[in-house]
N, CA, C and O atoms as CSV, one atom per row, in Angstrom:
chain,resi,resn,atom,element,x,y,z
A,1,UNK,N,N,0.658,-1.326,0.031
A,1,UNK,CA,C,0.143,0.403,-0.154
A,1,UNK,C,C,0.513,1.223,0.059
A,1,UNK,O,O,1.360,1.371,0.941
A,2,UNK,N,N,-0.101,2.424,-0.876
A,2,UNK,CA,C,1.304,3.305,-1.382
A,2,UNK,C,C,1.393,4.601,0.012
A,2,UNK,O,O,0.357,5.250,-0.136
A,3,UNK,N,N,2.069,5.111,1.062
A,3,UNK,CA,C,1.746,6.160,1.975
A,3,UNK,C,C,2.413,7.491,1.011
A,3,UNK,O,O,3.478,7.918,0.563
A,4,UNK,N,N,0.560,7.854,1.081
A,4,UNK,CA,C,1.061,10.019,0.982
A,4,UNK,C,C,1.025,10.122,1.790
A,4,UNK,O,O,0.391,9.498,2.642
A,5,UNK,N,N,2.270,11.681,1.930
A,5,UNK,CA,C,2.157,12.746,2.093
A,5,UNK,C,C,2.712,13.848,2.507
A,5,UNK,O,O,3.912,13.575,2.458
A,6,UNK,N,N,2.572,15.380,3.047
A,6,UNK,CA,C,2.732,16.374,2.738
A,6,UNK,C,C,3.971,17.145,3.258
A,6,UNK,O,O,4.690,17.179,4.257
A,7,UNK,N,N,3.854,17.688,2.165
A,7,UNK,CA,C,5.740,18.232,2.883
A,7,UNK,C,C,4.960,19.248,2.285
A,7,UNK,O,O,4.446,19.223,1.167
A,8,UNK,N,N,4.902,20.517,3.488
A,8,UNK,CA,C,4.778,22.444,3.645
A,8,UNK,C,C,6.048,23.320,3.793
A,8,UNK,O,O,6.957,23.104,4.594
A,9,UNK,N,N,6.003,23.976,3.221
A,9,UNK,CA,C,6.694,24.863,3.880
A,9,UNK,C,C,6.048,26.576,3.943
A,9,UNK,O,O,4.852,26.766,3.725
A,10,UNK,N,N,7.107,27.881,4.300
A,10,UNK,CA,C,5.897,29.197,4.329
A,10,UNK,C,C,6.314,29.446,3.088
A,10,UNK,O,O,6.913,30.513,3.225
A,11,UNK,N,N,6.392,29.095,1.773
A,11,UNK,CA,C,6.377,29.501,0.428
A,11,UNK,C,C,5.149,28.806,-0.353
A,11,UNK,O,O,4.374,29.455,-1.055
A,12,UNK,N,N,5.056,27.401,-0.152
A,12,UNK,CA,C,4.212,26.487,-0.517
A,12,UNK,C,C,4.165,24.742,-0.078
A,12,UNK,O,O,3.960,24.605,1.128
A,13,UNK,N,N,4.251,23.990,-0.513
A,13,UNK,CA,C,3.335,22.831,-0.245
A,13,UNK,C,C,3.907,21.514,-1.407
A,13,UNK,O,O,4.575,21.794,-2.403
A,14,UNK,N,N,3.671,20.695,-1.200
A,14,UNK,CA,C,3.470,19.841,-2.524
A,14,UNK,C,C,3.911,18.262,-1.409
A,14,UNK,O,O,4.605,18.008,-0.425
A,15,UNK,N,N,3.148,17.680,-2.190
A,15,UNK,CA,C,2.642,16.291,-1.609
A,15,UNK,C,C,3.954,14.337,-2.204
A,15,UNK,O,O,4.637,13.892,-3.127
A,16,UNK,N,N,3.545,14.054,-1.064
A,16,UNK,CA,C,4.652,12.919,-2.643
A,16,UNK,C,C,3.595,11.295,-1.735
A,16,UNK,O,O,2.853,11.169,-0.761
A,17,UNK,N,N,4.279,10.213,-3.028
A,17,UNK,CA,C,3.607,9.374,-2.516
A,17,UNK,C,C,5.155,8.366,-3.087
A,17,UNK,O,O,5.817,8.393,-4.125
A,18,UNK,N,N,5.264,7.388,-1.555
A,18,UNK,CA,C,6.178,6.491,-0.978
A,18,UNK,C,C,5.372,5.004,-1.613
A,18,UNK,O,O,4.209,4.644,-1.433
A,19,UNK,N,N,6.432,4.363,-2.374
A,19,UNK,CA,C,6.630,2.901,-2.271
A,19,UNK,C,C,6.853,2.091,-0.848
A,19,UNK,O,O,7.689,1.891,0.033
A,20,UNK,N,N,5.968,1.881,-1.114
A,20,UNK,CA,C,6.058,0.250,0.685
A,20,UNK,C,C,7.477,0.237,0.558
A,20,UNK,O,O,7.761,-0.232,-0.544
A,21,UNK,N,N,8.790,0.643,1.405
A,21,UNK,CA,C,10.118,-0.183,1.492
A,21,UNK,C,C,9.948,-0.183,2.959
A,21,UNK,O,O,8.890,0.091,3.524
A,22,UNK,N,N,11.283,-0.574,3.663
A,22,UNK,CA,C,12.128,-0.748,5.121
A,22,UNK,C,C,12.344,0.713,5.774
A,22,UNK,O,O,12.456,0.955,6.976
A,23,UNK,N,N,12.386,1.923,4.360
A,23,UNK,CA,C,12.782,2.823,5.332
A,23,UNK,C,C,11.619,4.008,5.610
A,23,UNK,O,O,11.595,4.811,6.543
A,24,UNK,N,N,10.494,3.835,4.307
A,24,UNK,CA,C,9.423,4.959,3.579
A,24,UNK,C,C,8.549,4.137,5.770
A,24,UNK,O,O,8.463,4.879,6.749
A,25,UNK,N,N,8.104,2.526,5.783
A,25,UNK,CA,C,8.094,2.704,7.228
A,25,UNK,C,C,8.184,3.287,7.902
A,25,UNK,O,O,7.368,4.080,8.373
A,26,UNK,N,N,9.527,3.012,8.244
A,26,UNK,CA,C,10.026,3.628,9.285
A,26,UNK,C,C,10.399,5.563,9.757
A,26,UNK,O,O,10.774,6.170,10.760
A,27,UNK,N,N,9.946,5.960,8.098
A,27,UNK,CA,C,9.598,6.504,8.593
A,27,UNK,C,C,8.549,7.622,8.326
A,27,UNK,O,O,8.662,8.847,8.274
A,28,UNK,N,N,6.923,6.330,8.094
A,28,UNK,CA,C,5.640,6.545,8.877
A,28,UNK,C,C,5.366,6.564,10.036
A,28,UNK,O,O,4.366,6.953,10.640
A,29,UNK,N,N,6.729,5.921,10.494
A,29,UNK,CA,C,6.554,5.303,11.765
A,29,UNK,C,C,6.684,6.667,13.129
A,29,UNK,O,O,6.541,6.631,14.351
A,30,UNK,N,N,7.061,7.893,12.035
A,30,UNK,CA,C,7.884,9.264,12.513
A,30,UNK,C,C,6.979,10.315,12.376
A,30,UNK,O,O,7.309,11.374,12.910
A,31,UNK,N,N,5.826,10.265,11.736
A,31,UNK,CA,C,4.916,10.941,10.931
A,31,UNK,C,C,3.787,11.517,12.328
A,31,UNK,O,O,3.299,10.863,13.249
A,32,UNK,N,N,3.712,12.397,12.123
A,32,UNK,CA,C,4.291,14.345,11.637
A,32,UNK,C,C,5.487,15.010,12.695
A,32,UNK,O,O,5.421,15.451,13.842
A,33,UNK,N,N,6.780,14.827,11.558
A,33,UNK,CA,C,7.567,16.311,12.663
A,33,UNK,C,C,7.716,17.720,11.352
A,33,UNK,O,O,7.549,18.038,10.174
A,34,UNK,N,N,8.100,18.089,12.522
A,34,UNK,CA,C,8.984,19.332,11.692
A,34,UNK,C,C,10.198,19.795,11.241
A,34,UNK,O,O,10.830,18.872,11.755
A,35,UNK,N,N,11.076,20.473,10.694
A,35,UNK,CA,C,12.608,20.473,9.943
A,35,UNK,C,C,13.019,21.413,10.118
A,35,UNK,O,O,12.483,21.933,11.097
A,36,UNK,N,N,13.858,22.089,9.618
A,36,UNK,CA,C,14.283,22.660,9.515
A,36,UNK,C,C,14.606,22.599,7.988
A,36,UNK,O,O,15.369,21.643,7.849
A,37,UNK,N,N,14.342,23.260,6.641
A,37,UNK,CA,C,15.318,22.980,5.646
A,37,UNK,C,C,16.287,23.076,4.858
A,37,UNK,O,O,16.666,24.244,4.953
A,38,UNK,N,N,17.094,22.387,3.927
A,38,UNK,CA,C,18.595,22.910,3.597
A,38,UNK,C,C,19.105,22.974,2.279
A,38,UNK,O,O,18.824,22.004,1.575
A,39,UNK,N,N,19.995,24.151,1.607
A,39,UNK,CA,C,19.721,23.256,0.143
A,39,UNK,C,C,20.934,23.138,-0.069
A,39,UNK,O,O,21.778,23.451,0.770
A,40,UNK,N,N,21.259,22.578,-1.447
A,40,UNK,CA,C,22.718,22.243,-1.541
A,40,UNK,C,C,22.331,21.702,-3.564
A,40,UNK,O,O,22.419,20.719,-4.300
A,41,UNK,N,N,21.804,23.477,-3.609
A,41,UNK,CA,C,22.739,23.881,-5.103
A,41,UNK,C,C,20.782,23.674,-5.779
A,41,UNK,O,O,19.900,24.248,-5.140
A,42,UNK,N,N,20.447,22.916,-6.914
A,42,UNK,CA,C,19.156,22.282,-6.599
A,42,UNK,C,C,17.928,21.333,-5.869
A,42,UNK,O,O,16.771,21.145,-6.244
A,43,UNK,N,N,18.687,20.794,-4.627
A,43,UNK,CA,C,18.082,20.459,-3.775
A,43,UNK,C,C,17.557,20.488,-2.694
A,43,UNK,O,O,18.463,20.601,-1.868
A,44,UNK,N,N,16.605,20.450,-2.209
A,44,UNK,CA,C,16.005,21.070,-0.636
A,44,UNK,C,C,16.190,19.517,0.305
A,44,UNK,O,O,15.563,18.565,-0.159
A,45,UNK,N,N,16.990,19.276,1.535
A,45,UNK,CA,C,16.846,18.430,2.158
A,45,UNK,C,C,16.929,18.821,3.578
A,45,UNK,O,O,17.701,19.755,3.795
A,46,UNK,N,N,16.183,18.216,4.805
A,46,UNK,CA,C,16.275,17.816,6.177
A,46,UNK,C,C,16.178,17.008,7.008
A,46,UNK,O,O,15.214,16.463,6.471
A,47,UNK,N,N,16.347,16.378,7.951
A,47,UNK,CA,C,16.814,15.829,9.172
A,47,UNK,C,C,15.696,15.214,9.021
A,47,UNK,O,O,14.940,15.610,8.134
A,48,UNK,N,N,15.289,14.000,9.924
A,48,UNK,CA,C,13.952,13.627,10.233
A,48,UNK,C,C,14.515,12.592,11.484
A,48,UNK,O,O,15.605,12.022,11.531
A,49,UNK,N,N,13.948,12.570,11.987
A,49,UNK,CA,C,13.200,11.244,13.224
A,49,UNK,C,C,13.584,10.337,12.294
A,49,UNK,O,O,14.053,10.862,11.285
A,50,UNK,N,N,13.565,9.777,12.292
A,50,UNK,CA,C,13.850,7.842,11.171
A,50,UNK,C,C,15.657,8.140,11.022
A,50,UNK,O,O,16.433,9.093,11.078
A,51,UNK,N,N,15.697,6.490,10.778
A,51,UNK,CA,C,16.563,6.509,10.566
A,51,UNK,C,C,17.478,5.129,9.741
A,51,UNK,O,O,17.591,4.136,10.460
A,52,UNK,N,N,17.764,5.079,9.100
A,52,UNK,CA,C,17.965,3.997,8.555
A,52,UNK,C,C,18.807,3.186,7.484
A,52,UNK,O,O,18.917,3.898,6.486
A,53,UNK,N,N,19.651,1.571,7.256
A,53,UNK,CA,C,20.271,1.192,6.589
A,53,UNK,C,C,20.462,1.636,4.882
A,53,UNK,O,O,19.576,1.942,4.084
A,54,UNK,N,N,21.234,1.588,4.770
A,54,UNK,CA,C,21.523,1.490,3.123
A,54,UNK,C,C,20.825,0.282,2.865
A,54,UNK,O,O,20.972,-0.790,3.453
A,55,UNK,N,N,19.677,0.678,1.481
A,55,UNK,CA,C,18.936,-0.389,0.798
A,55,UNK,C,C,19.814,-1.156,-0.100
A,55,UNK,O,O,20.923,-0.788,-0.486
A,56,UNK,N,N,19.095,-2.481,-0.460
A,56,UNK,CA,C,19.332,-3.104,-2.570
A,56,UNK,C,C,18.859,-1.939,-2.418
A,56,UNK,O,O,18.374,-1.567,-1.350
A,57,UNK,N,N,18.960,-0.996,-3.767
A,57,UNK,CA,C,18.714,-0.356,-5.470
A,57,UNK,C,C,19.165,1.067,-4.236
A,57,UNK,O,O,18.040,1.272,-3.781
A,58,UNK,N,N,20.058,2.038,-3.531
A,58,UNK,CA,C,19.925,2.842,-3.470
A,58,UNK,C,C,20.757,3.270,-4.496
A,58,UNK,O,O,21.528,2.561,-5.144
A,59,UNK,N,N,20.521,4.730,-4.640
A,59,UNK,CA,C,20.895,5.147,-6.348
A,59,UNK,C,C,21.619,6.538,-5.200
A,59,UNK,O,O,21.453,6.918,-4.041
A,60,UNK,N,N,22.453,6.912,-6.381
A,60,UNK,CA,C,22.963,8.466,-6.847
A,60,UNK,C,C,22.959,9.554,-7.317
A,60,UNK,O,O,23.356,10.655,-6.934
A,61,UNK,N,N,22.068,8.865,-8.931
A,61,UNK,CA,C,21.826,9.540,-10.017
A,61,UNK,C,C,20.381,10.055,-9.632
A,61,UNK,O,O,19.556,10.363,-10.492
A,62,UNK,N,N,20.348,10.065,-9.447
A,62,UNK,CA,C,18.382,10.106,-9.866
A,62,UNK,C,C,16.926,11.584,-10.756
A,62,UNK,O,O,16.796,12.789,-10.539
A,63,UNK,N,N,16.436,10.969,-11.365
A,63,UNK,CA,C,14.888,12.145,-12.067
A,63,UNK,C,C,14.191,12.786,-11.023
A,63,UNK,O,O,13.544,12.335,-10.077
A,64,UNK,N,N,14.522,14.212,-11.483
A,64,UNK,CA,C,14.189,15.622,-10.680
A,64,UNK,C,C,12.557,15.313,-9.984
A,64,UNK,O,O,11.620,14.821,-10.612
A,65,UNK,N,N,12.525,15.866,-8.145
A,65,UNK,CA,C,11.175,14.530,-7.702
A,65,UNK,C,C,11.224,13.790,-7.433
A,65,UNK,O,O,10.134,13.476,-6.954
A,66,UNK,N,N,12.521,12.363,-7.309
A,66,UNK,CA,C,12.985,11.215,-6.113
A,66,UNK,C,C,12.652,11.888,-5.033
A,66,UNK,O,O,13.078,13.004,-4.734
A,67,UNK,N,N,11.559,10.950,-4.162
A,67,UNK,CA,C,11.999,11.652,-2.900
A,67,UNK,C,C,13.445,9.998,-2.079
A,67,UNK,O,O,13.268,8.780,-2.108
A,68,UNK,N,N,14.245,10.525,-1.698
A,68,UNK,CA,C,15.313,9.417,-1.552
A,68,UNK,C,C,15.726,9.927,0.256
A,68,UNK,O,O,15.801,11.070,0.707
A,69,UNK,N,N,15.876,8.959,0.777
A,69,UNK,CA,C,16.363,9.188,2.084
A,69,UNK,C,C,17.555,8.916,2.171
A,69,UNK,O,O,17.769,7.778,1.756
A,70,UNK,N,N,18.803,9.645,2.664
A,70,UNK,CA,C,20.343,9.634,2.830
A,70,UNK,C,C,19.855,9.050,4.270
A,70,UNK,O,O,18.908,9.164,5.047
A,71,UNK,N,N,21.335,8.218,4.117
A,71,UNK,CA,C,20.665,6.939,5.480
A,71,UNK,C,C,22.643,7.754,6.039
A,71,UNK,O,O,23.147,7.069,6.929
A,72,UNK,N,N,23.354,8.715,5.683
A,72,UNK,CA,C,24.129,8.994,6.423
A,72,UNK,C,C,23.589,10.785,7.113
A,72,UNK,O,O,24.203,11.759,7.548
A,73,UNK,N,N,22.726,10.578,6.973
A,73,UNK,CA,C,22.212,11.655,7.667
A,73,UNK,C,C,21.258,12.121,8.075
A,73,UNK,O,O,21.009,13.217,8.576
A,74,UNK,N,N,20.344,10.748,7.727
A,74,UNK,CA,C,18.822,10.488,8.403
A,74,UNK,C,C,17.744,11.165,7.653
A,74,UNK,O,O,16.546,11.201,7.931
A,75,UNK,N,N,18.328,11.661,6.720
A,75,UNK,CA,C,17.685,13.067,5.884
A,75,UNK,C,C,16.744,13.369,4.383
A,75,UNK,O,O,17.170,13.946,3.383
A,76,UNK,N,N,15.928,13.026,4.502
A,76,UNK,CA,C,15.133,13.160,2.803
A,76,UNK,C,C,15.189,14.290,2.637
A,76,UNK,O,O,14.926,15.413,3.067
A,77,UNK,N,N,15.900,13.308,1.364
A,77,UNK,CA,C,16.292,14.642,-0.370
A,77,UNK,C,C,15.608,14.669,-0.498
A,77,UNK,O,O,14.840,13.909,0.091
A,78,UNK,N,N,15.031,15.887,-1.717
A,78,UNK,CA,C,14.327,16.199,-2.378
A,78,UNK,C,C,15.002,16.478,-4.032
A,78,UNK,O,O,14.174,16.595,-4.936
A,79,UNK,N,N,15.997,16.545,-4.266
A,79,UNK,CA,C,16.144,17.329,-6.289
A,79,UNK,C,C,15.092,17.331,-6.718
A,79,UNK,O,O,14.063,16.680,-6.535
A,80,UNK,N,N,15.568,18.564,-7.662
A,80,UNK,CA,C,14.897,18.925,-8.326
A,80,UNK,C,C,15.401,19.646,-10.228
A,80,UNK,O,O,14.839,19.822,-11.309
A,81,UNK,N,N,16.909,19.853,-9.555
A,81,UNK,CA,C,18.189,20.199,-10.493
A,81,UNK,C,C,19.220,19.439,-10.479
A,81,UNK,O,O,19.159,18.238,-10.214
A,82,UNK,N,N,20.653,20.284,-10.864
A,82,UNK,CA,C,21.685,19.173,-10.898
A,82,UNK,C,C,21.595,20.353,-9.107
A,82,UNK,O,O,20.712,21.147,-8.785
A,83,UNK,N,N,22.623,20.045,-8.496
A,83,UNK,CA,C,23.488,19.905,-7.213
A,83,UNK,C,C,25.331,20.285,-7.551
A,83,UNK,O,O,26.114,20.238,-8.500
A,84,UNK,N,N,25.331,20.505,-6.697
A,84,UNK,CA,C,27.025,21.103,-7.044
A,84,UNK,C,C,28.679,19.724,-7.272
A,84,UNK,O,O,29.899,19.755,-7.110
A,85,UNK,N,N,27.322,18.437,-7.849
A,85,UNK,CA,C,27.960,18.250,-7.725
A,85,UNK,C,C,27.881,16.494,-9.123
A,85,UNK,O,O,28.291,15.342,-9.264
A,86,UNK,N,N,27.204,17.359,-9.640
A,86,UNK,CA,C,26.242,17.198,-10.854
A,86,UNK,C,C,26.875,17.509,-11.980
A,86,UNK,O,O,27.695,18.427,-11.973
A,87,UNK,N,N,26.615,16.842,-13.053
A,87,UNK,CA,C,27.849,16.096,-14.125
A,87,UNK,C,C,26.279,16.826,-15.430
A,87,UNK,O,O,25.226,16.341,-15.845
A,88,UNK,N,N,26.633,17.479,-15.520
A,88,UNK,CA,C,25.635,18.111,-16.463
A,88,UNK,C,C,24.490,18.856,-15.816
A,88,UNK,O,O,24.649,19.678,-14.914
A,89,UNK,N,N,22.772,18.352,-16.583
A,89,UNK,CA,C,21.834,18.480,-16.252
A,89,UNK,C,C,20.906,17.565,-15.117
A,89,UNK,O,O,19.744,17.812,-14.797
A,90,UNK,N,N,22.126,15.962,-14.390
A,90,UNK,CA,C,21.739,15.335,-13.946
A,90,UNK,C,C,21.392,15.558,-11.619
A,90,UNK,O,O,21.815,16.393,-10.819
A,91,UNK,N,N,20.560,14.442,-11.467
A,91,UNK,CA,C,20.410,14.932,-9.949
A,91,UNK,C,C,21.556,13.886,-9.438
A,91,UNK,O,O,21.590,12.669,-9.621
A,92,UNK,N,N,22.557,14.783,-8.690
A,92,UNK,CA,C,23.577,13.834,-7.986
A,92,UNK,C,C,23.202,13.743,-6.944
A,92,UNK,O,O,22.501,14.734,-6.738
A,93,UNK,N,N,23.241,12.968,-5.877
A,93,UNK,CA,C,22.628,13.224,-4.671
A,93,UNK,C,C,24.809,13.179,-3.901
A,93,UNK,O,O,25.874,12.804,-4.391
A,94,UNK,N,N,24.420,13.750,-2.661
A,94,UNK,CA,C,25.711,13.762,-1.845
A,94,UNK,C,C,26.251,12.503,-1.470
A,94,UNK,O,O,26.992,12.598,-0.491
A,95,UNK,N,N,26.051,10.680,-2.191
A,95,UNK,CA,C,25.526,9.567,-1.838
A,95,UNK,C,C,24.272,8.744,-2.496
A,95,UNK,O,O,23.165,9.118,-2.886
A,96,UNK,N,N,24.936,7.420,-2.454
A,96,UNK,CA,C,23.746,6.801,-2.309
A,96,UNK,C,C,22.778,6.770,-1.226
A,96,UNK,O,O,23.033,6.795,-0.022
A,97,UNK,N,N,21.056,6.682,-2.070
A,97,UNK,CA,C,20.654,7.204,-1.178
A,97,UNK,C,C,19.279,6.198,-1.186
A,97,UNK,O,O,18.529,6.502,-2.113
A,98,UNK,N,N,18.909,5.351,-0.563
A,98,UNK,CA,C,16.927,4.776,-0.835
A,98,UNK,C,C,16.384,5.953,-1.074
A,98,UNK,O,O,16.144,7.106,-0.716
A,99,UNK,N,N,16.284,4.882,-2.057
A,99,UNK,CA,C,14.294,5.720,-2.991
A,99,UNK,C,C,13.065,4.510,-2.229
A,99,UNK,O,O,12.816,3.337,-1.954
A,100,UNK,N,N,12.378,6.691,-2.173
A,100,UNK,CA,C,11.154,5.578,-1.242
A,100,UNK,C,C,9.767,6.541,-1.760
A,100,UNK,O,O,8.798,6.782,-1.039
A,101,UNK,N,N,9.939,6.998,-3.145
A,101,UNK,CA,C,9.142,7.037,-3.993
A,101,UNK,C,C,9.119,8.759,-4.943
A,101,UNK,O,O,10.227,9.192,-5.258
A,102,UNK,N,N,8.291,9.322,-5.198
A,102,UNK,CA,C,8.516,10.862,-5.728
A,102,UNK,C,C,6.966,11.889,-5.768
A,102,UNK,O,O,5.883,11.642,-5.236
A,103,UNK,N,N,7.379,13.078,-6.608
A,103,UNK,CA,C,6.908,13.961,-5.431
A,103,UNK,C,C,5.464,13.738,-6.945
A,103,UNK,O,O,5.683,12.941,-7.857
A,104,UNK,N,N,4.350,14.443,-6.907
A,104,UNK,CA,C,3.301,14.031,-6.830
A,104,UNK,C,C,2.725,15.324,-8.328
A,104,UNK,O,O,2.036,15.236,-9.344
A,105,UNK,N,N,3.766,16.737,-7.404
A,105,UNK,CA,C,3.619,17.623,-7.861
A,105,UNK,C,C,4.520,18.094,-9.100
A,105,UNK,O,O,5.226,17.123,-9.374
A,106,UNK,N,N,4.817,19.180,-9.994
A,106,UNK,CA,C,5.867,19.559,-10.674
A,106,UNK,C,C,7.450,19.460,-9.496
A,106,UNK,O,O,7.336,20.062,-8.428
A,107,UNK,N,N,8.276,19.004,-9.664
A,107,UNK,CA,C,9.193,19.453,-8.500
A,107,UNK,C,C,9.383,20.858,-8.438
A,107,UNK,O,O,8.701,21.600,-7.730
A,108,UNK,N,N,10.263,21.206,-9.141
A,108,UNK,CA,C,9.912,23.439,-9.198
A,108,UNK,C,C,9.797,23.429,-8.556
A,108,UNK,O,O,10.706,23.643,-7.754
A,109,UNK,N,N,8.722,23.204,-8.233
A,109,UNK,CA,C,7.716,23.929,-5.956
A,109,UNK,C,C,8.872,23.815,-5.379
A,109,UNK,O,O,8.878,24.696,-4.520
A,110,UNK,N,N,10.121,23.094,-5.334
A,110,UNK,CA,C,11.405,22.882,-4.375
A,110,UNK,C,C,11.665,24.212,-4.235
A,110,UNK,O,O,11.876,24.696,-3.123
A,111,UNK,N,N,11.678,25.161,-5.704
A,111,UNK,CA,C,12.696,26.135,-5.801
A,111,UNK,C,C,11.838,27.103,-4.865
A,111,UNK,O,O,12.224,28.271,-4.824
A,112,UNK,N,N,10.641,26.729,-4.058
A,112,UNK,CA,C,10.836,28.066,-3.470
A,112,UNK,C,C,10.780,27.687,-1.988
A,112,UNK,O,O,10.095,27.914,-0.991
A,113,UNK,N,N,11.249,27.385,-2.151
A,113,UNK,CA,C,12.160,27.328,-0.176
A,113,UNK,C,C,13.750,27.663,-0.534
A,113,UNK,O,O,14.467,27.804,-1.524
A,114,UNK,N,N,13.814,27.689,0.590
A,114,UNK,CA,C,15.098,28.848,1.352
A,114,UNK,C,C,15.387,28.111,2.023
A,114,UNK,O,O,14.627,27.143,2.009
A,115,UNK,N,N,16.454,28.025,2.912
A,115,UNK,CA,C,17.628,27.681,3.229
A,115,UNK,C,C,17.708,28.083,4.905
A,115,UNK,O,O,18.280,29.098,5.304
A,116,UNK,N,N,16.789,26.748,6.115
A,116,UNK,CA,C,16.475,27.846,6.935
A,116,UNK,C,C,14.840,27.418,6.908
A,116,UNK,O,O,14.396,26.625,7.739
A,117,UNK,N,N,14.201,27.879,6.118
A,117,UNK,CA,C,13.110,27.669,6.022
A,117,UNK,C,C,12.247,26.254,7.611
A,117,UNK,O,O,12.953,25.580,8.361
A,118,UNK,N,N,10.718,26.261,7.613
A,118,UNK,CA,C,10.504,25.281,8.647
A,118,UNK,C,C,9.998,24.659,7.462
A,118,UNK,O,O,9.467,25.152,6.467
A,119,UNK,N,N,10.379,22.996,7.891
A,119,UNK,CA,C,9.334,22.251,6.606
A,119,UNK,C,C,8.476,21.256,7.978
A,119,UNK,O,O,9.035,20.993,9.042
A,120,UNK,N,N,7.094,20.841,7.634
A,120,UNK,CA,C,6.868,20.590,7.913
A,120,UNK,C,C,6.593,19.244,6.951
A,120,UNK,O,O,6.921,19.290,5.765
A,121,UNK,N,N,5.814,17.730,7.669
A,121,UNK,CA,C,5.670,15.912,6.672
A,121,UNK,C,C,4.989,15.806,7.273
A,121,UNK,O,O,5.177,15.855,8.488
A,122,UNK,N,N,3.715,15.585,6.663
A,122,UNK,CA,C,2.793,14.234,7.226
A,122,UNK,C,C,1.932,13.237,6.796
A,122,UNK,O,O,2.120,13.065,5.592
A,123,UNK,N,N,1.325,12.716,7.102
A,123,UNK,CA,C,0.518,11.780,5.624
A,123,UNK,C,C,-0.815,12.913,5.109
A,123,UNK,O,O,-1.378,13.703,5.867
A,124,UNK,N,N,-1.053,12.764,3.922
A,124,UNK,CA,C,-1.457,13.336,3.718
A,124,UNK,C,C,-3.215,12.614,3.578
A,124,UNK,O,O,-3.434,11.404,3.640
A,125,UNK,N,N,-3.947,13.338,3.447
A,125,UNK,CA,C,-5.513,13.375,2.900
A,125,UNK,C,C,-5.871,13.283,1.582
A,125,UNK,O,O,-6.111,14.058,0.655
A,126,UNK,N,N,-5.826,11.838,1.820
A,126,UNK,CA,C,-7.120,11.700,0.264
A,126,UNK,C,C,-7.767,12.442,-0.472
A,126,UNK,O,O,-8.483,11.967,-1.354
């Protein structure tokens, strides 16, 4: 069963659909939570109260709008374009991350997130 979550910040919000994985199950168990946004190139990431080991299928280069879990920092990583270590236009994460799902809308909405913004993550109502 897929899990939908809502991610909100002062200038906007988006929703994401997560596949059922050990990491997404762990994340669902800590919802709702608040965090502080960080930006790294065209990626938004923020700490979570969840932690998880690297799963099979973890990847470093992903599509824009991928919802990824950075195991080294217990953080959600939401890339929408190139990061400082990207080659060309790719979305290259800091290291291989667990893939959880995708944003439901245009990932460019994340460009409205500012470093230091408060972030709220909760279950999305259907």
